[in-house]
N, C-alpha and C positions, 0 to 999 in steps of 0.2 A: 302262215296259211290264211289268216284273216285278210292280210293285204292282197294276196292272190285272189281270194274269193271276191273282194271288192272290185278288183280290176276286171275280173271275168263278168261280174254283174253289170258293171258300167258298160262293158263292150256289148252286152246284149240289151242295153237300153233300160235297165232297171234303175229308177231314180235313186240317188244317194240316200234320201230320207227313208227308203224302204230297206236299206241294208241293216241287218240285225246281226250282231256278233254275240254269241252265247258261249259261256264257259262254266264249268263246275266251280263253285266257290265254297269257302269255309270261313268261320269266324276268325278274324285276325286278333292279335294281342290287344289292339286298341278298340275292339268291338266292331270294326268295319269288316266288310267281306273281302276276302282275298282269294286268288285262284287256287284251286285244288287239283294237283296233277295226278296222272296215272301212277307215276313212280311213288308218290306219297301213299296212294291207295295200296300198292303192292307191298310197301314197307309195313303198313298197318295190318294188312290182311295176312301177310306171312308167306304167301306163295305167289310165284309168277304165273301169268296166264299160260294155259296149255291147250293143245288140241283136245277137245272134249270138255274143256272148261275155259273157254275164251271170254271170261267175264269182262275183259277190257272193251270188247266191241259194243256191248250194250250200254254199260254204265258210263263209259267215257265218250260215246259218240251218239248213237241214236236216241238214247233217253234224254241227253242234254238238249238236243234239237227239239224233240217232241215237247219237252217242258216249256220251251220258248213259244210254242204255238198257243198255249193255254190262254194268255191274256188277249191274244188276237181273236181266238175263237169266241171268247166271252163277249168281246166288243161287237164283232161282226154278227154273232148269233142274235144279239138283241136287235141289230139293225135289219137283218134279213128275215128273222122269224122262222128260220129253218136251220138244219145242220149245215155247218160250214164245210165246203169241199176243199181239200188240200191235195195238191199233186206233189208227191215226194219224188224228186228226180235224182238218181245216183249214177255214177260212172262205173259200176261194177261190170266186169266182163267174164265170159265163160272160161276163157283161157287162164284166169287167175286162180282156179281151184275147183274141185268137184262140188263143193257147196254152192258156189256161184253158178256153176253150170246147171245145177238142178233148179235154180231160182227162175220163176216165170218172168218174162220180159215186162208183163203188166199184171198187176193183181191189186185187190183191195185188201189192205192190211189192218184197217180199223174202221168200224162203222157203229155209231151209237147216236143218241139223240142230240149230241153236241157237234160231232164232226164225222166226216167220211174221208178217210185218207187212202188215196190210191198211190201205188208205187210204180214208177216207170224206169226201166233200164234201157235207155235209147241206144247204147253202144254195146249191149250184151254180146252180140255175135261178131263184134269187130275184132280183128287180130291186132297185135301190137304194131305191125307194119302199117295197117290201115290208120291207126291212131296217129302215127308219126307223119304219114303222108297228109292227113287232114290238117295237121298243125303247120304244114309248110306255108300255107297262106290263110290260116284260120284267124278269125277276128279276136280270139282270146289268147292270152299267154298261158304257158304251162310252168310248173314249178321248176326253179333253177336246179333243184337237186337231181333232175334227170340228166343234166349235162355235166361235163367234166369241170367246167367253170361257168358261172352265170353268163348267159348270152352266147355260149359257144355253138349251140344248136347241133351238137354232135351225138346226143343221147348216150354218152359214155359215163353217166353218173349212175344213180340208183335205177334199178329196173322197175321198182314200184315205189311210190311215195306214200308212206304211212307214218307211223311214229318214227322218230329219229333212230331209235333202237327197238325194233319190233321182233318179238320172239318167233314170229311166223315168216320172217324174211329169209332170203337166200343167204348162203355163206358169203358170197361176194358183196352183197348189199350190207351185210353186218360188218365185214371187215372195212368197207369204205366208210360206214357210219362211225365206227370206232376211231378211224383216223380223222374224220371231219369234226367230231365232237369228243375229244379225249377227256375233257373234264366231266362230261355227262356219263361217259363210259366208266370212269372211275367211281362215280356216284352209284351207278348200277352195281359195280363190283362190291361196293361197301354194303349195299343191301343184301347181296348174295352172301357175303361173308358173315354178316350178323345173323341173318335168318336161317342160313344153312341150305336153303332151296336154290337150285341152279337156274340160271336164266332160261335155259332150254333143257329138255330131257336128255339131249345128246351133247350139248356144248355149254360150258360155263362161260360167263362173260370174261372171267379172268383168263381163260384159255384163249379166247378171241383176241383180247388185248395183247397177250404174250405172243400170239401168232403174228399179229400185225407188226409187232416190234422186231421179232426175230426171224420170221420166215417171209415177211413181205405182205403188202396189201396194195390195192389199187391206189394210184396217186390221188389224194383227196382233192386236189385242186383248190379247195377252200377249207381252211381250218377255223372253225368258230371258236373264239376265245371264251365264250360263256362267262363274261366278266360284268354283265349287266345286273341291275338290282333284281330282275326276275329270277335269275339263276340263284342268287343268294337266298331269295325267299324259298325256292324249291329245295335247296340244300338244307335249309333250316327246318322245313316241314318234314323232310325225309328223316333227318336225324332225331327230330322230336318223336316221330312215329316209332323209330327203332328203339327208343328207350322204354317203350311200353310192351306188354306182352302181346304177341300176334293173335289175331282172331282165330286163325287156323294153324294147326301144327304143320310145319313144312313137310312136303313129301320129297325126300331126297331122290335125285335122279341117279342113274347108273354112274358110279363113281369114276369109272374109266373113261366113259364117253367114247367118241370115235375120232380118229385122226382127222385133222382139218385139211391135210393134203397128203399126197403119196410120199411115204417115207418120213412124215412129220413125227418127231420124237418128243413133241412138246408135253405130252401127257405123262411121260415116264418120270 
């Protein structure tokens, strides 16, 4: 995603020296900082995010970006002698859910003596069809995950681009993601098994994996091997967290769940 953001910024004329990449970090074994992932947080917390408690949205997204503004605000505040104005632009759309439908297209989300942050949702009322039509000759690329394979332009991949395995995604998107990133899915299943909490209140990740293998899933087009050092770091972080007591007791979902397709007997 950082590569995609850089390409989009360049297309809009933002100089490369103004591109900032931010990520959550934690102390590494040698004292240096290393990335801290959402799955590591889930393993440490003991529960997966749920509707009504979507802690992933704030801690892993907005708060990380907001913290990156602090040094900029301090520097510009001294130069300007007034609160720094920040325009926060996001691609949220009303069609994506009731919470986003209620969100104002423009609002002030923070105002104090150091900064004034306005939030703007320029495509809030766009339909998915409008977005696809705009991208026909748009100056910016979109994520390859929306296509069956990178560059296909067929929009037959994920319907939404979020975390690779998002607990708020549709069934089709999850089955596609399980097929595209099988090693990551297995790591989610390991967290689910050790902590006892299910990936979703209605589906366990183990059921999704079994369904993809036995009952079928969308053609992944691309299967990510996840054999790079970053994945090894993630796996080690997750397993280290699982060796400790969770911060919260898991809240087990309904054990039976619901069928993933008509006539599916996977849960029996």
